[in-house]
C-alpha beads as a LAMMPS data file, in Angstrom:
LAMMPS data file: protein, C-alpha beads

434 atoms
433 bonds

1 atom types
1 bond types

-500.0 500.0 xlo xhi
-500.0 500.0 ylo yhi
-500.0 500.0 zlo zhi

Masses

1 110.0

Atoms # bond

1 1 1 197.131 -15.304 -247.374
2 1 1 195.340 -12.628 -245.313
3 1 1 193.931 -9.449 -246.888
4 1 1 196.368 -7.497 -244.765
5 1 1 199.384 -9.307 -246.365
6 1 1 197.932 -9.005 -249.840
7 1 1 197.543 -5.248 -249.449
8 1 1 201.156 -4.895 -248.099
9 1 1 202.589 -6.894 -251.061
10 1 1 200.462 -4.804 -253.522
11 1 1 201.795 -1.613 -251.972
12 1 1 205.405 -2.902 -252.171
13 1 1 204.875 -4.096 -255.883
14 1 1 203.451 -0.803 -256.850
15 1 1 206.371 1.049 -255.195
16 1 1 208.892 -1.114 -256.962
17 1 1 207.088 -0.537 -260.413
18 1 1 206.924 3.222 -259.830
19 1 1 210.575 3.422 -258.483
20 1 1 211.788 1.279 -261.499
21 1 1 210.049 3.540 -263.967
22 1 1 211.304 6.622 -262.382
23 1 1 214.841 5.078 -262.095
24 1 1 214.881 4.022 -265.762
25 1 1 213.646 7.527 -266.839
26 1 1 216.192 9.250 -264.573
27 1 1 219.071 7.009 -265.720
28 1 1 218.198 7.447 -269.411
29 1 1 217.870 11.264 -268.954
30 1 1 221.218 11.545 -267.195
31 1 1 222.963 9.322 -269.727
32 1 1 221.568 11.284 -272.547
33 1 1 222.631 14.590 -270.935
34 1 1 226.133 13.323 -270.365
35 1 1 226.400 12.199 -273.990
36 1 1 225.092 15.554 -275.270
37 1 1 227.453 17.588 -273.137
38 1 1 230.378 15.470 -274.299
39 1 1 229.417 15.746 -277.984
40 1 1 228.990 19.514 -277.549
41 1 1 232.402 19.798 -275.975
42 1 1 234.037 17.701 -278.723
43 1 1 232.191 19.707 -281.505
44 1 1 233.081 22.947 -279.836
45 1 1 236.768 22.138 -280.040
46 1 1 236.780 22.968 -283.794
47 1 1 236.324 19.461 -285.048
48 1 1 234.079 20.668 -287.760
49 1 1 236.976 21.811 -289.968
50 1 1 239.256 18.783 -290.521
51 1 1 242.766 19.476 -291.828
52 1 1 242.766 22.941 -290.645
53 1 1 245.268 22.340 -287.875
54 1 1 242.826 22.862 -285.038
55 1 1 243.668 20.907 -281.919
56 1 1 241.538 18.934 -279.395
57 1 1 240.178 20.721 -276.503
58 1 1 241.756 18.332 -273.957
59 1 1 245.042 16.443 -274.125
60 1 1 243.325 13.116 -273.699
61 1 1 241.056 13.572 -276.670
62 1 1 242.143 11.377 -279.605
63 1 1 241.675 12.663 -283.130
64 1 1 241.802 11.220 -286.577
65 1 1 241.247 12.736 -290.157
66 1 1 239.860 10.602 -292.897
67 1 1 240.221 11.230 -296.689
68 1 1 237.250 10.974 -298.992
69 1 1 238.387 7.387 -299.838
70 1 1 238.523 6.391 -296.067
71 1 1 242.238 6.617 -295.879
72 1 1 243.809 7.966 -292.514
73 1 1 245.428 11.326 -293.293
74 1 1 246.215 12.350 -289.763
75 1 1 246.018 10.793 -286.325
76 1 1 246.664 12.318 -282.999
77 1 1 246.362 10.911 -279.335
78 1 1 247.478 7.886 -277.380
79 1 1 244.809 5.549 -278.845
80 1 1 244.196 4.322 -282.410
81 1 1 240.625 5.141 -283.213
82 1 1 238.903 2.264 -284.925
83 1 1 237.377 3.239 -288.401
84 1 1 234.200 1.638 -289.302
85 1 1 232.364 1.437 -292.627
86 1 1 229.944 4.030 -291.316
87 1 1 232.886 6.359 -290.842
88 1 1 234.162 5.814 -294.354
89 1 1 230.733 6.328 -295.779
90 1 1 230.443 9.613 -293.908
91 1 1 233.834 10.673 -295.377
92 1 1 232.661 10.010 -298.933
93 1 1 229.259 11.430 -298.412
94 1 1 228.117 14.553 -300.311
95 1 1 225.883 15.497 -297.387
96 1 1 227.155 16.906 -294.068
97 1 1 226.697 14.645 -291.077
98 1 1 227.502 14.198 -287.507
99 1 1 227.390 10.740 -285.779
100 1 1 228.412 9.529 -282.333
101 1 1 228.870 6.292 -280.540
102 1 1 230.431 4.725 -277.468
103 1 1 233.008 1.981 -278.238
104 1 1 235.483 0.163 -276.154
105 1 1 239.233 0.499 -277.138
106 1 1 241.635 -1.732 -275.425
107 1 1 239.106 -2.267 -272.623
108 1 1 238.439 1.465 -272.180
109 1 1 235.175 3.005 -273.268
110 1 1 235.426 6.090 -275.597
111 1 1 232.815 8.528 -276.802
112 1 1 233.651 8.904 -280.503
113 1 1 232.123 11.677 -282.726
114 1 1 232.438 11.494 -286.507
115 1 1 231.951 14.829 -288.364
116 1 1 231.793 15.219 -292.182
117 1 1 231.330 18.571 -293.827
118 1 1 229.977 16.775 -297.003
119 1 1 230.874 17.426 -300.658
120 1 1 233.388 14.546 -300.465
121 1 1 235.733 16.484 -298.219
122 1 1 236.480 13.638 -295.879
123 1 1 235.720 13.388 -292.170
124 1 1 237.110 14.039 -288.667
125 1 1 236.798 11.652 -285.780
126 1 1 237.353 12.831 -282.256
127 1 1 237.140 10.577 -279.199
128 1 1 237.173 11.185 -275.392
129 1 1 237.573 8.778 -272.651
130 1 1 234.128 7.746 -271.288
131 1 1 235.321 5.902 -268.278
132 1 1 234.499 8.684 -265.827
133 1 1 231.002 9.113 -267.109
134 1 1 230.442 5.366 -267.254
135 1 1 231.408 5.214 -263.551
136 1 1 229.029 8.046 -262.770
137 1 1 226.259 6.232 -264.545
138 1 1 227.081 2.885 -262.714
139 1 1 226.933 4.713 -259.436
140 1 1 223.717 6.281 -260.389
141 1 1 222.176 2.970 -261.303
142 1 1 223.389 1.565 -257.980
143 1 1 221.879 4.464 -256.078
144 1 1 218.513 4.064 -257.955
145 1 1 218.470 0.304 -257.216
146 1 1 219.099 0.870 -253.547
147 1 1 216.391 3.622 -253.472
148 1 1 213.899 1.296 -255.165
149 1 1 214.555 -1.559 -252.615
150 1 1 214.315 0.822 -249.702
151 1 1 211.166 2.377 -251.123
152 1 1 209.668 -1.073 -251.580
153 1 1 210.454 -1.882 -247.866
154 1 1 208.943 1.420 -246.786
155 1 1 205.933 0.951 -249.030
156 1 1 205.411 -2.545 -247.676
157 1 1 205.553 -1.266 -244.047
158 1 1 203.160 1.570 -244.859
159 1 1 200.874 -0.781 -246.763
160 1 1 200.804 -3.213 -243.693
161 1 1 199.929 -0.320 -241.361
162 1 1 197.235 1.023 -243.700
163 1 1 196.005 -2.495 -244.360
164 1 1 195.924 -3.029 -240.568
165 1 1 193.903 0.076 -240.000
166 1 1 191.455 -0.721 -242.981
167 1 1 191.147 -4.479 -242.155
168 1 1 191.024 -4.164 -238.365
169 1 1 187.230 -3.407 -238.355
170 1 1 186.690 -6.120 -241.031
171 1 1 188.521 -8.604 -238.809
172 1 1 186.404 -7.773 -235.799
173 1 1 183.170 -7.966 -237.901
174 1 1 184.314 -11.334 -239.217
175 1 1 185.068 -12.575 -235.721
176 1 1 181.646 -11.349 -234.569
177 1 1 179.942 -13.113 -237.558
178 1 1 181.894 -16.397 -236.824
179 1 1 180.915 -16.221 -233.075
180 1 1 177.221 -15.680 -233.915
181 1 1 177.434 -18.495 -236.504
182 1 1 178.903 -20.957 -234.016
183 1 1 176.731 -20.173 -231.097
184 1 1 173.579 -18.996 -232.753
185 1 1 173.312 -16.195 -230.177
186 1 1 173.751 -12.483 -230.540
187 1 1 175.412 -11.272 -227.193
188 1 1 175.138 -7.695 -226.199
189 1 1 178.974 -7.299 -226.192
190 1 1 179.007 -8.111 -229.951
191 1 1 176.319 -5.533 -230.611
192 1 1 178.184 -2.885 -228.662
193 1 1 181.414 -3.662 -230.507
194 1 1 179.734 -3.418 -233.887
195 1 1 178.057 -0.271 -232.750
196 1 1 181.352 1.305 -231.924
197 1 1 182.734 0.347 -235.298
198 1 1 179.628 1.857 -236.996
199 1 1 180.186 5.135 -235.253
200 1 1 183.909 5.228 -236.100
201 1 1 183.618 6.533 -239.605
202 1 1 181.415 7.219 -242.643
203 1 1 183.540 5.372 -245.179
204 1 1 182.623 2.012 -246.694
205 1 1 183.920 0.102 -243.666
206 1 1 181.873 2.327 -241.400
207 1 1 178.738 1.904 -243.633
208 1 1 179.288 -1.939 -243.583
209 1 1 179.573 -1.843 -239.758
210 1 1 176.408 0.169 -239.694
211 1 1 174.462 -2.188 -241.769
212 1 1 175.947 -5.086 -239.819
213 1 1 174.873 -3.411 -236.516
214 1 1 171.319 -2.878 -237.792
215 1 1 171.225 -6.563 -238.852
216 1 1 172.461 -7.747 -235.445
217 1 1 169.828 -5.679 -233.683
218 1 1 167.136 -6.974 -235.897
219 1 1 168.421 -10.548 -235.351
220 1 1 168.554 -10.064 -231.615
221 1 1 165.040 -8.541 -231.682
222 1 1 163.848 -11.505 -233.789
223 1 1 165.433 -13.968 -231.356
224 1 1 163.878 -12.284 -228.478
225 1 1 160.397 -12.216 -230.136
226 1 1 160.839 -15.852 -231.071
227 1 1 161.753 -16.867 -227.460
228 1 1 158.862 -14.891 -226.195
229 1 1 156.536 -16.445 -228.724
230 1 1 157.697 -19.928 -227.671
231 1 1 157.359 -19.148 -224.000
232 1 1 153.994 -17.552 -224.399
233 1 1 152.702 -20.304 -226.671
234 1 1 153.804 -22.956 -224.178
235 1 1 152.062 -21.133 -221.459
236 1 1 148.794 -20.774 -223.505
237 1 1 148.962 -24.374 -224.694
238 1 1 149.210 -25.795 -221.107
239 1 1 145.615 -24.819 -220.242
240 1 1 143.737 -26.710 -223.132
241 1 1 146.223 -29.590 -222.872
242 1 1 145.606 -29.927 -219.154
243 1 1 141.877 -29.831 -219.725
244 1 1 142.208 -32.465 -222.460
245 1 1 144.181 -34.724 -220.204
246 1 1 141.612 -34.359 -217.493
247 1 1 138.779 -35.169 -219.762
248 1 1 140.634 -37.975 -221.281
249 1 1 141.063 -39.429 -217.752
250 1 1 137.394 -39.106 -217.223
251 1 1 136.732 -41.055 -220.512
252 1 1 138.770 -43.974 -219.047
253 1 1 135.816 -44.387 -216.716
254 1 1 133.287 -43.830 -219.601
255 1 1 131.011 -46.689 -218.476
256 1 1 130.727 -45.256 -214.972
257 1 1 129.547 -41.807 -216.169
258 1 1 125.989 -40.726 -216.444
259 1 1 124.719 -39.734 -219.942
260 1 1 124.694 -36.076 -218.908
261 1 1 128.386 -36.164 -217.844
262 1 1 129.440 -38.095 -220.901
263 1 1 127.760 -35.453 -223.038
264 1 1 129.374 -32.634 -221.172
265 1 1 132.825 -34.260 -221.410
266 1 1 132.402 -34.884 -225.116
267 1 1 131.357 -31.230 -225.644
268 1 1 134.291 -30.120 -223.636
269 1 1 136.726 -32.266 -225.755
270 1 1 135.243 -30.873 -229.043
271 1 1 135.583 -27.235 -227.650
272 1 1 139.041 -27.716 -226.331
273 1 1 140.224 -29.394 -229.622
274 1 1 138.878 -26.468 -231.665
275 1 1 140.478 -24.004 -229.285
276 1 1 143.696 -25.903 -229.394
277 1 1 143.573 -26.128 -233.280
278 1 1 142.871 -22.372 -233.499
279 1 1 145.670 -21.478 -231.034
280 1 1 148.169 -23.687 -232.951
281 1 1 147.065 -22.245 -236.329
282 1 1 147.474 -18.648 -234.871
283 1 1 150.884 -19.501 -233.439
284 1 1 152.039 -20.961 -236.782
285 1 1 150.770 -17.787 -238.686
286 1 1 152.640 -15.567 -236.376
287 1 1 155.892 -17.578 -236.309
288 1 1 155.881 -18.173 -240.037
289 1 1 154.664 -14.803 -241.158
290 1 1 151.664 -16.271 -242.958
291 1 1 149.600 -13.283 -242.059
292 1 1 151.667 -11.156 -244.401
293 1 1 152.201 -13.773 -247.179
294 1 1 152.181 -12.169 -250.704
295 1 1 154.060 -9.358 -252.485
296 1 1 153.141 -5.768 -251.671
297 1 1 150.787 -4.147 -254.251
298 1 1 148.361 -1.216 -254.471
299 1 1 145.242 -2.415 -252.701
300 1 1 141.898 -0.580 -252.497
301 1 1 140.880 -0.768 -248.814
302 1 1 137.233 -0.669 -249.654
303 1 1 137.646 -3.885 -251.748
304 1 1 139.303 -5.622 -248.811
305 1 1 136.558 -4.480 -246.396
306 1 1 133.800 -5.653 -248.834
307 1 1 135.361 -9.045 -249.217
308 1 1 135.931 -9.700 -245.562
309 1 1 132.382 -8.329 -244.623
310 1 1 130.830 -10.750 -247.134
311 1 1 132.586 -13.593 -245.647
312 1 1 131.830 -12.527 -242.077
313 1 1 128.111 -12.225 -242.730
314 1 1 128.087 -15.820 -244.054
315 1 1 129.904 -17.136 -241.145
316 1 1 128.573 -15.271 -238.258
317 1 1 125.110 -14.235 -239.481
318 1 1 125.719 -10.753 -238.018
319 1 1 124.737 -7.582 -239.778
320 1 1 127.788 -5.583 -241.016
321 1 1 127.511 -2.115 -242.447
322 1 1 130.086 -0.549 -244.618
323 1 1 131.147 3.082 -245.180
324 1 1 134.125 3.428 -247.517
325 1 1 136.129 5.738 -249.806
326 1 1 138.802 5.125 -252.525
327 1 1 141.736 4.901 -250.149
328 1 1 144.638 2.771 -251.240
329 1 1 147.631 1.317 -249.562
330 1 1 150.646 -0.590 -250.889
331 1 1 150.637 -3.908 -248.965
332 1 1 149.899 -7.602 -249.194
333 1 1 146.262 -8.099 -249.940
334 1 1 146.289 -11.489 -248.216
335 1 1 147.715 -9.907 -245.022
336 1 1 145.188 -7.030 -245.154
337 1 1 142.275 -9.379 -245.455
338 1 1 143.638 -11.516 -242.543
339 1 1 143.943 -8.444 -240.415
340 1 1 140.450 -7.055 -241.213
341 1 1 138.975 -10.479 -240.567
342 1 1 140.609 -10.609 -237.163
343 1 1 139.105 -7.190 -236.384
344 1 1 135.585 -8.379 -237.381
345 1 1 136.078 -11.739 -235.585
346 1 1 136.959 -9.891 -232.294
347 1 1 134.135 -7.511 -232.684
348 1 1 131.616 -10.315 -233.226
349 1 1 132.968 -12.308 -230.368
350 1 1 132.897 -9.531 -227.746
351 1 1 129.757 -7.808 -228.882
352 1 1 126.824 -9.854 -227.781
353 1 1 124.205 -7.154 -228.158
354 1 1 123.299 -8.208 -231.678
355 1 1 123.774 -4.680 -232.976
356 1 1 125.270 -4.169 -236.455
357 1 1 129.139 -4.126 -236.588
358 1 1 130.332 -1.051 -238.632
359 1 1 133.380 -0.996 -240.873
360 1 1 134.641 2.500 -241.922
361 1 1 137.343 3.190 -244.547
362 1 1 138.360 6.831 -244.896
363 1 1 141.679 8.545 -245.739
364 1 1 143.835 5.498 -245.320
365 1 1 142.147 4.346 -242.046
366 1 1 140.220 1.090 -241.509
367 1 1 138.013 1.051 -238.404
368 1 1 135.877 -1.717 -236.988
369 1 1 133.244 -0.421 -234.422
370 1 1 131.250 -2.574 -232.108
371 1 1 128.841 -2.070 -229.198
372 1 1 130.591 -4.527 -226.881
373 1 1 131.670 -4.028 -223.232
374 1 1 134.641 -1.773 -224.286
375 1 1 138.252 -1.986 -223.137
376 1 1 139.442 -0.432 -219.933
377 1 1 141.883 2.407 -220.514
378 1 1 144.724 0.696 -218.616
379 1 1 144.501 -2.343 -220.879
380 1 1 144.509 -0.494 -224.203
381 1 1 148.377 -0.288 -224.458
382 1 1 148.642 -4.092 -224.186
383 1 1 145.784 -5.038 -226.505
384 1 1 148.085 -5.736 -229.468
385 1 1 150.592 -7.800 -227.478
386 1 1 150.859 -11.458 -228.353
387 1 1 148.648 -13.721 -226.180
388 1 1 147.292 -10.729 -224.286
389 1 1 143.570 -11.014 -223.448
390 1 1 141.560 -8.499 -221.445
391 1 1 140.461 -9.616 -217.992
392 1 1 136.805 -9.376 -219.105
393 1 1 137.238 -11.801 -222.004
394 1 1 139.541 -14.390 -220.637
395 1 1 136.666 -16.800 -220.122
396 1 1 135.784 -16.559 -223.933
397 1 1 137.535 -18.645 -226.625
398 1 1 140.537 -17.257 -228.334
399 1 1 144.272 -17.265 -228.485
400 1 1 145.191 -13.567 -227.846
401 1 1 147.056 -13.543 -231.151
402 1 1 144.426 -11.961 -233.556
403 1 1 145.207 -8.343 -232.744
404 1 1 148.913 -9.016 -232.653
405 1 1 148.646 -10.084 -236.295
406 1 1 146.656 -6.929 -236.994
407 1 1 149.578 -4.905 -235.647
408 1 1 152.227 -6.794 -237.611
409 1 1 150.282 -6.395 -240.821
410 1 1 149.766 -2.589 -240.267
411 1 1 153.404 -2.009 -239.426
412 1 1 154.698 -4.144 -242.329
413 1 1 152.736 -1.742 -244.626
414 1 1 154.231 1.392 -242.905
415 1 1 151.089 1.938 -240.678
416 1 1 149.993 1.381 -237.152
417 1 1 147.120 -0.362 -235.203
418 1 1 145.071 1.546 -232.783
419 1 1 142.144 1.199 -230.299
420 1 1 139.863 3.618 -228.569
421 1 1 136.577 3.732 -226.825
422 1 1 133.407 4.331 -228.932
423 1 1 131.129 7.072 -228.013
424 1 1 127.864 5.615 -226.493
425 1 1 129.720 2.370 -225.532
426 1 1 131.869 -0.203 -227.343
427 1 1 135.206 -0.076 -229.027
428 1 1 136.882 1.238 -232.171
429 1 1 139.846 -0.903 -233.354
430 1 1 141.555 -0.474 -236.585
431 1 1 144.659 0.333 -238.675
432 1 1 145.893 3.654 -239.988
433 1 1 148.236 4.028 -243.061
434 1 1 150.186 7.116 -243.811

Bonds

1 1 1 2
2 1 2 3
3 1 3 4
4 1 4 5
5 1 5 6
6 1 6 7
7 1 7 8
8 1 8 9
9 1 9 10
10 1 10 11
11 1 11 12
12 1 12 13
13 1 13 14
14 1 14 15
15 1 15 16
16 1 16 17
17 1 17 18
18 1 18 19
19 1 19 20
20 1 20 21
21 1 21 22
22 1 22 23
23 1 23 24
24 1 24 25
25 1 25 26
26 1 26 27
27 1 27 28
28 1 28 29
29 1 29 30
30 1 30 31
31 1 31 32
32 1 32 33
33 1 33 34
34 1 34 35
35 1 35 36
36 1 36 37
37 1 37 38
38 1 38 39
39 1 39 40
40 1 40 41
41 1 41 42
42 1 42 43
43 1 43 44
44 1 44 45
45 1 45 46
46 1 46 47
47 1 47 48
48 1 48 49
49 1 49 50
50 1 50 51
51 1 51 52
52 1 52 53
53 1 53 54
54 1 54 55
55 1 55 56
56 1 56 57
57 1 57 58
58 1 58 59
59 1 59 60
60 1 60 61
61 1 61 62
62 1 62 63
63 1 63 64
64 1 64 65
65 1 65 66
66 1 66 67
67 1 67 68
68 1 68 69
69 1 69 70
70 1 70 71
71 1 71 72
72 1 72 73
73 1 73 74
74 1 74 75
75 1 75 76
76 1 76 77
77 1 77 78
78 1 78 79
79 1 79 80
80 1 80 81
81 1 81 82
82 1 82 83
83 1 83 84
84 1 84 85
85 1 85 86
86 1 86 87
87 1 87 88
88 1 88 89
89 1 89 90
90 1 90 91
91 1 91 92
92 1 92 93
93 1 93 94
94 1 94 95
95 1 95 96
96 1 96 97
97 1 97 98
98 1 98 99
99 1 99 100
100 1 100 101
101 1 101 102
102 1 102 103
103 1 103 104
104 1 104 105
105 1 105 106
106 1 106 107
107 1 107 108
108 1 108 109
109 1 109 110
110 1 110 111
111 1 111 112
112 1 112 113
113 1 113 114
114 1 114 115
115 1 115 116
116 1 116 117
117 1 117 118
118 1 118 119
119 1 119 120
120 1 120 121
121 1 121 122
122 1 122 123
123 1 123 124
124 1 124 125
125 1 125 126
126 1 126 127
127 1 127 128
128 1 128 129
129 1 129 130
130 1 130 131
131 1 131 132
132 1 132 133
133 1 133 134
134 1 134 135
135 1 135 136
136 1 136 137
137 1 137 138
138 1 138 139
139 1 139 140
140 1 140 141
141 1 141 142
142 1 142 143
143 1 143 144
144 1 144 145
145 1 145 146
146 1 146 147
147 1 147 148
148 1 148 149
149 1 149 150
150 1 150 151
151 1 151 152
152 1 152 153
153 1 153 154
154 1 154 155
155 1 155 156
156 1 156 157
157 1 157 158
158 1 158 159
159 1 159 160
160 1 160 161
161 1 161 162
162 1 162 163
163 1 163 164
164 1 164 165
165 1 165 166
166 1 166 167
167 1 167 168
168 1 168 169
169 1 169 170
170 1 170 171
171 1 171 172
172 1 172 173
173 1 173 174
174 1 174 175
175 1 175 176
176 1 176 177
177 1 177 178
178 1 178 179
179 1 179 180
180 1 180 181
181 1 181 182
182 1 182 183
183 1 183 184
184 1 184 185
185 1 185 186
186 1 186 187
187 1 187 188
188 1 188 189
189 1 189 190
190 1 190 191
191 1 191 192
192 1 192 193
193 1 193 194
194 1 194 195
195 1 195 196
196 1 196 197
197 1 197 198
198 1 198 199
199 1 199 200
200 1 200 201
201 1 201 202
202 1 202 203
203 1 203 204
204 1 204 205
205 1 205 206
206 1 206 207
207 1 207 208
208 1 208 209
209 1 209 210
210 1 210 211
211 1 211 212
212 1 212 213
213 1 213 214
214 1 214 215
215 1 215 216
216 1 216 217
217 1 217 218
218 1 218 219
219 1 219 220
220 1 220 221
221 1 221 222
222 1 222 223
223 1 223 224
224 1 224 225
225 1 225 226
226 1 226 227
227 1 227 228
228 1 228 229
229 1 229 230
230 1 230 231
231 1 231 232
232 1 232 233
233 1 233 234
234 1 234 235
235 1 235 236
236 1 236 237
237 1 237 238
238 1 238 239
239 1 239 240
240 1 240 241
241 1 241 242
242 1 242 243
243 1 243 244
244 1 244 245
245 1 245 246
246 1 246 247
247 1 247 248
248 1 248 249
249 1 249 250
250 1 250 251
251 1 251 252
252 1 252 253
253 1 253 254
254 1 254 255
255 1 255 256
256 1 256 257
257 1 257 258
258 1 258 259
259 1 259 260
260 1 260 261
261 1 261 262
262 1 262 263
263 1 263 264
264 1 264 265
265 1 265 266
266 1 266 267
267 1 267 268
268 1 268 269
269 1 269 270
270 1 270 271
271 1 271 272
272 1 272 273
273 1 273 274
274 1 274 275
275 1 275 276
276 1 276 277
277 1 277 278
278 1 278 279
279 1 279 280
280 1 280 281
281 1 281 282
282 1 282 283
283 1 283 284
284 1 284 285
285 1 285 286
286 1 286 287
287 1 287 288
288 1 288 289
289 1 289 290
290 1 290 291
291 1 291 292
292 1 292 293
293 1 293 294
294 1 294 295
295 1 295 296
296 1 296 297
297 1 297 298
298 1 298 299
299 1 299 300
300 1 300 301
301 1 301 302
302 1 302 303
303 1 303 304
304 1 304 305
305 1 305 306
306 1 306 307
307 1 307 308
308 1 308 309
309 1 309 310
310 1 310 311
311 1 311 312
312 1 312 313
313 1 313 314
314 1 314 315
315 1 315 316
316 1 316 317
317 1 317 318
318 1 318 319
319 1 319 320
320 1 320 321
321 1 321 322
322 1 322 323
323 1 323 324
324 1 324 325
325 1 325 326
326 1 326 327
327 1 327 328
328 1 328 329
329 1 329 330
330 1 330 331
331 1 331 332
332 1 332 333
333 1 333 334
334 1 334 335
335 1 335 336
336 1 336 337
337 1 337 338
338 1 338 339
339 1 339 340
340 1 340 341
341 1 341 342
342 1 342 343
343 1 343 344
344 1 344 345
345 1 345 346
346 1 346 347
347 1 347 348
348 1 348 349
349 1 349 350
350 1 350 351
351 1 351 352
352 1 352 353
353 1 353 354
354 1 354 355
355 1 355 356
356 1 356 357
357 1 357 358
358 1 358 359
359 1 359 360
360 1 360 361
361 1 361 362
362 1 362 363
363 1 363 364
364 1 364 365
365 1 365 366
366 1 366 367
367 1 367 368
368 1 368 369
369 1 369 370
370 1 370 371
371 1 371 372
372 1 372 373
373 1 373 374
374 1 374 375
375 1 375 376
376 1 376 377
377 1 377 378
378 1 378 379
379 1 379 380
380 1 380 381
381 1 381 382
382 1 382 383
383 1 383 384
384 1 384 385
385 1 385 386
386 1 386 387
387 1 387 388
388 1 388 389
389 1 389 390
390 1 390 391
391 1 391 392
392 1 392 393
393 1 393 394
394 1 394 395
395 1 395 396
396 1 396 397
397 1 397 398
398 1 398 399
399 1 399 400
400 1 400 401
401 1 401 402
402 1 402 403
403 1 403 404
404 1 404 405
405 1 405 406
406 1 406 407
407 1 407 408
408 1 408 409
409 1 409 410
410 1 410 411
411 1 411 412
412 1 412 413
413 1 413 414
414 1 414 415
415 1 415 416
416 1 416 417
417 1 417 418
418 1 418 419
419 1 419 420
420 1 420 421
421 1 421 422
422 1 422 423
423 1 423 424
424 1 424 425
425 1 425 426
426 1 426 427
427 1 427 428
428 1 428 429
429 1 429 430
430 1 430 431
431 1 431 432
432 1 432 433
433 1 433 434
């Protein structure tokens, strides 16, 4: 059963319950009022003084006088009123009492009032035909039942319309989710449709549509980045693979090659295998998010810079100077170390001057300064793009992913990556955290 049908049925059931309660209350109140009015009319006719010769208020009222021992002293009217043990007990009672009941006499309902003045003075019974009132109550019950049924139908229709309005966006969201699940794609039409739903209101459904819209945009962006990563990785992998195939073809004629050519081919193979291994590792790191593995935690940037600088000195043999403060950032320590290492690795690779590489940490900013050839201004906006390599460095080894990882790490911690020219020559590349 659909949610729309469930809501319609719930509205109908609620309407029936409410109408039933109101009907019972209304019927009971009307019946009690009729009984009170009839009893008041019977009592107002002078029935409180049995044996005094007072007459009924209406000709159709029946009347009967009981003695203290329950004997009928006087009877008036067209019907013989039935005397019960309760009536005899009231006639013999020392306490005054007034009781009433509805009883059928020869198939006709009567309202019977028994009045006793107490002190063993007997009792007076007065009865009036209740048929007219009973008919009124039956008609009232019929009207209330019809109204309850009509209200249930109206409530069901209103519930259906309300449910249709409420569930309409949910149905479209479900259809969109099912389409994406079956095709694995996020078409622009689906994003536009969900965007319209998100802008239609600020209730729970609108908030759900807004969250769903944001999720779709992130999913579409992730798909686009994934496709671009695959395309760029395929493009970058072609060059070392082609070179490997060429060198392998040369090795098939290994006996025909001179020792110098053999040495050069083997050296090329080693270099290309290292480059291919590095490229694959970088691609896997970017695709799998390994550059940002680990839970965010407060990290002292000076400690990260010191750790990475020590490792870089050992591996590159370059002199690295540090200038730090007590700046902290909430981020993955593993990711920060990977990012700072990439900055140092790039600086060491492109700066062949042998001058010291400087690391500065101040006010939440990490900078790596080198004395390399610098980066042309028109290439700076693309420096952090995946697989992008400046024209001047395309002959050097590298995948073009190192600075892309720096950018991802910085943005995941709420910061940004930047690059600028260094006064006196060289570059300044780093990350700034708010």
